[in-house]
N, C-alpha and C positions, 0 to 999 in steps of 0.2 A: 701469571696470567699472560698469554700470549698478545704482543702487539698486534693491533689490525684485526682482531677476531671478529667476527659478525655475530651481533646480537641474534639471539633466537627469539627474543619477544621485546617489543616495544611499544609504549605508551606515548600520550602528549609530551610528558616530561621525564621519562625514564626510559630504562632499558635493562635486559637481562643478560647475562654472556654465561658460557659454562666452557671450562678448559678441560679437553679430555686427557692431556698430560698429567696435570696437578689434580684434577678432580674437584677444582674451586668453583663456586659460584659466585658470580658478582652481580648485585642487583642495584642500579644507579638510579636515584630519582631526586631531579636537581642536583644540590652539592652533596647530597647525603650518598655515600657509597659503603654497602654491605658486603664485605668480601668473606666468604665462610668455604669451609671443606665441606664434602657432602654430609658427614656424619652430623653436623652442626645444624644443618640446613632446617631438620624438622623443629629444632627447640626456638629456631627464630620464627617459624610459620606459628609454631603454637603462640608466641607472643603476640604477632600481629592480630591474629585470629582471637584472640584475648579480649581486643578491645572493642567496645560498643561506639561506632561512630557517633550515634543519636545522643552520646552524653556531652557531646561539646555544647559551650552554652551559645555561641554562633559558629557558624561554617568557617568565620576568618579565625578563629581563636587557636593557637597552636598548644592543644592541651594533651596531646598524646607523645609521650617520650618512650624512647627504648634506649635503655643504658647496657653499656658493656658490662660483664659481669665483675671486672675490676672496679668499676666506677670512674674510669679515666675519661669517658667518652659518652656522650649522650646525643641522641637523635630526637629532633622535636618536630612534629607535623599538625597540620590544620586537617580538618575533616576530608577535605578534597584530596590532600596529599596521602592521608592514611589510607582511603579507598582505590587509589592508585598504586601505592605501594603494596596492598593487599593482592591486586590483580597482577602485578609483576610478579609476587613472591608466588602466587598460585601457578601461574604460568611456568615458573621457573621451576617448581616441586612436580609438575607434569612431566617437564623434559627431563627432570634428573631421574625420576622413577622410573620412566621410559629407558634411560642410559643404563642404569644400574641400582640394584637395591641397597639401601642404605644400612650399616652396621648398628644404627640405633642413634636417637638424640643425646646430645651431651650439652647440659644447660649451659649457656653462655650469655645470655641476655635476659633481662628483666624489664617489666613495664609499668609504667605509672601514669596516673593523670594529673595535669596541672589545674589547680582551681583558681 
């Protein structure tokens, strides 16, 4: 990712960048940074869209978990964070699909709920 690149999308707590040189998308929300290649993007979008924000016991509970394929890392979000992440990811998808079609998803992430 190039230094000093301008985000193409911003929310109150996050942003999304696209690097034309390497084709990577970087979505940042608070301390969570998802950096993926163009071909991985559809898989991440599928995971995030698979959550139902209304399943959280209350809005402050961090019940939504996104894990890397290897299981080495996980990102945990509350309802507000999930909705903001979803907005950023969809805006990033719109941007990426305008730039160039993807070769197809390669699953790299999985989702789960904390009870």
